[in-house]
C-alpha positions in Angstrom: 1.6 27.9 -34.3 3.5 29.5 -31.5 4.7 26.1 -30.3 5.9 25.1 -33.8 8.1 28.2 -33.9 9.4 27.9 -30.5 10.1 24.1 -30.6 13.3 24.3 -32.7 14.7 27.0 -30.5 14.1 25.0 -27.4 15.7 21.9 -29.0 18.8 23.9 -30.1 19.2 25.3 -26.5 18.9 21.9 -25.0 21.5 20.6 -27.4 23.8 23.4 -26.6 23.4 22.8 -22.9 24.5 19.2 -23.4 27.7 20.4 -25.0 28.6 22.9 -22.3 32.3 22.4 -21.4 33.0 20.8 -18.0 35.3 23.7 -17.3 33.9 27.2 -17.1 35.2 30.4 -15.5 32.5 31.9 -13.5 32.6 35.7 -14.2 33.7 37.8 -11.2 33.3 41.6 -11.4 32.3 43.9 -14.2 35.3 43.1 -16.4 34.5 39.3 -16.5 30.8 40.0 -17.1 31.6 42.3 -20.0 33.8 39.7 -21.5 31.2 37.0 -21.2 28.5 39.2 -22.5 30.6 40.3 -25.5 31.4 36.6 -26.2 27.6 35.6 -26.0 26.7 38.5 -28.4 29.2 37.2 -31.1 28.0 33.6 -30.4 24.5 34.7 -31.3 25.6 36.3 -34.4 27.5 33.3 -35.5 24.5 31.0 -34.8 22.2 33.2 -36.7 24.4 33.4 -39.7 25.9 29.9 -39.9 23.3 27.7 -38.0 24.8 24.2 -38.1 27.2 24.7 -41.1 30.0 24.0 -38.7 32.7 23.8 -41.4 31.8 27.3 -42.7 31.4 28.7 -39.2 34.9 27.3 -38.3 36.5 29.2 -41.2 35.2 32.7 -40.1 35.6 32.0 -36.3 39.2 30.8 -36.8 40.1 33.8 -38.8 39.0 35.9 -35.8 40.6 33.5 -33.3 44.0 33.9 -34.8 43.9 37.7 -34.2 44.1 37.8 -30.3 47.4 35.9 -30.0 49.2 38.2 -32.5 47.8 41.3 -30.9 48.6 40.2 -27.4 52.2 39.2 -28.4 52.7 42.6 -30.1 51.6 44.6 -27.1 53.3 42.4 -24.7 56.6 42.8 -26.7 56.1 46.6 -26.8 55.5 46.8 -23.1 58.4 44.6 -22.2 60.7 47.0 -24.4 59.4 50.1 -22.6 59.7 48.6 -19.2 62.8 46.8 -20.0 61.6 43.6 -18.3 61.2 39.9 -19.2 58.1 38.6 -20.8 58.1 35.4 -18.7 57.3 33.4 -21.8 54.1 35.1 -22.7 55.1 36.3 -26.2 56.2 32.9 -27.4 52.9 31.4 -26.0 50.7 34.0 -27.6 52.5 33.6 -31.0 52.2 29.9 -30.9 48.5 30.3 -30.2 48.1 32.6 -33.2 49.9 30.2 -35.4 47.9 27.2 -34.1 44.6 29.1 -34.9 45.9 30.0 -38.3 46.5 26.2 -39.0 42.9 25.6 -37.9 41.8 28.0 -40.5 43.9 26.6 -43.3 42.6 23.1 -42.4 38.9 24.0 -42.6 39.4 26.0 -45.9 40.4 22.6 -47.4 37.3 21.0 -45.9 34.6 23.6 -46.3 35.6 25.4 -49.5 34.4 28.9 -48.6 32.4 30.9 -51.2 33.4 34.3 -52.4 30.8 35.9 -50.1 32.2 34.0 -47.1 35.7 35.2 -48.0 34.4 38.8 -48.0 32.8 38.2 -44.6 36.1 36.9 -43.3 37.9 39.9 -44.6 35.5 42.2 -42.9 35.3 40.3 -39.7 39.1 40.2 -39.3 39.6 43.9 -39.9 36.7 44.9 -37.5 37.8 42.5 -34.8 41.4 43.5 -35.1 40.5 47.1 -34.4 38.2 46.3 -31.5 40.4 43.8 -29.9 43.5 46.0 -30.1 41.5 48.8 -28.5 40.3 46.5 -25.8 43.9 45.2 -25.1 45.2 48.7 -24.7 42.3 49.5 -22.3 42.5 46.3 -20.3 44.6 43.4 -21.2 42.9 41.4 -18.4 39.5 41.8 -20.1 41.0 41.0 -23.4 42.4 37.7 -22.2 39.2 36.9 -20.4 37.3 37.5 -23.7 39.6 35.0 -25.5 39.1 32.5 -22.6 35.3 32.7 -23.1 35.7 32.6 -26.9 37.5 29.3 -26.5 34.8 28.0 -24.2 32.3 28.6 -27.0 34.7 27.0 -29.4 34.8 23.8 -27.4 30.9 23.8 -27.5 30.8 24.4 -31.2 33.3 21.6 -32.0 31.5 19.2 -29.6 28.4 19.9 -31.7 30.3 19.4 -34.9 31.4 16.0 -33.6 27.7 15.1 -32.9 26.8 16.1 -36.5 29.6 13.8 -37.8 28.7 11.0 -35.5 25.0 11.1 -36.5 25.7 11.3 -40.1 24.6 14.8 -41.0 28.2 16.0 -41.7 30.3 13.6 -43.9 33.3 12.2 -42.2 35.6 12.9 -45.1 39.4 12.3 -45.2 41.5 14.6 -43.3 43.3 17.2 -45.6 47.1 16.7 -46.0 47.8 20.0 -44.3 46.2 18.7 -41.1 47.9 15.3 -41.3 51.3 17.1 -41.7 50.6 19.6 -38.9 49.4 17.3 -36.3 51.3 14.3 -37.5 48.2 12.2 -37.9 48.0 8.8 -39.5 47.6 8.9 -43.3 44.0 7.4 -43.0 42.8 10.1 -40.6 39.3 11.4 -40.9 37.6 14.8 -40.2 36.4 13.5 -36.9 40.0 13.0 -35.9 40.8 16.6 -36.9 37.9 18.0 -35.0 39.0 16.2 -31.8 42.5 17.7 -32.2 41.1 21.2 -32.9 38.9 20.9 -29.9 41.7 19.9 -27.7 43.7 22.9 -28.9 40.8 25.2 -28.1 40.6 23.8 -24.7 44.2 24.5 -24.1 43.9 28.1 -25.4 40.9 28.6 -23.1 42.9 27.5 -20.0 45.9 29.6 -21.0 44.0 32.8 -21.6 41.9 32.5 -18.5 45.2 31.9 -16.6 46.7 35.1 -18.2 43.6 37.1 -17.2 43.7 35.8 -13.6 47.5 36.6 -13.4 46.9 40.1 -14.6 44.1 40.5 -12.1 46.2 39.1 -9.3 44.2 35.9 -8.8 46.3 33.3 -10.5 44.7 30.6 -8.3 41.7 31.1 -10.6 43.6 29.5 -13.5 41.9 26.3 -14.4 44.0 23.1 -15.0 44.3 21.9 -18.6 41.8 19.1 -19.2 42.4 17.2 -22.4 39.5 15.2 -23.7 40.2 11.5 -23.0 38.6 10.3 -26.3 41.1 12.3 -28.2 44.0 9.9 -27.5 41.8 6.8 -28.0 40.6 8.0 -31.3 44.1 8.3 -32.8 45.6 5.4 -31.1 
């Protein structure tokens, strides 16, 4: 009986290990370890609540993911005003990240059709995370950006597993919603798999940018990892 209970968990861990991103920032110091631990805690909650319902998981997670860019842009803007200095392009980058994550959300709402209960979860998750992340950003912007970098690493894993669900027929490869076709300028016959590839590439970019911001704040810019787009992305939409 024990083996029967543990087997699914072991299989799930092996599957997640196979989906680990090639690029990972190794935690250095207490700040990084806190950021990684906090991220793993939220990942555990998401896995427990949503399991393999990746479309529904994406809706809640993208709602949360759209918060850091806006919070970071606001505090950076206010800091630049107080110190009367240039933002060096950070504000625009963070606002673009927030908009991009919001478009991810709008896309998956069209695909997954959240229930009323899930909409309530979204509402609560957003307000709670907004308060926590704002406080964290005020205390340590470096840790806040590192948290986002690790969030995006987990997002890459989740979307990689979502692709596997689609490829193996457990999730239908439905037509891409119009909002996604318009936003990413995709072909009219694009499918959900094409959308997930593009979203995963976006998340990989946000991962690299936020790890880079955290390293810059910490004085270790050399730790910034190069942007590594997935080669199959271009081939799929060619």
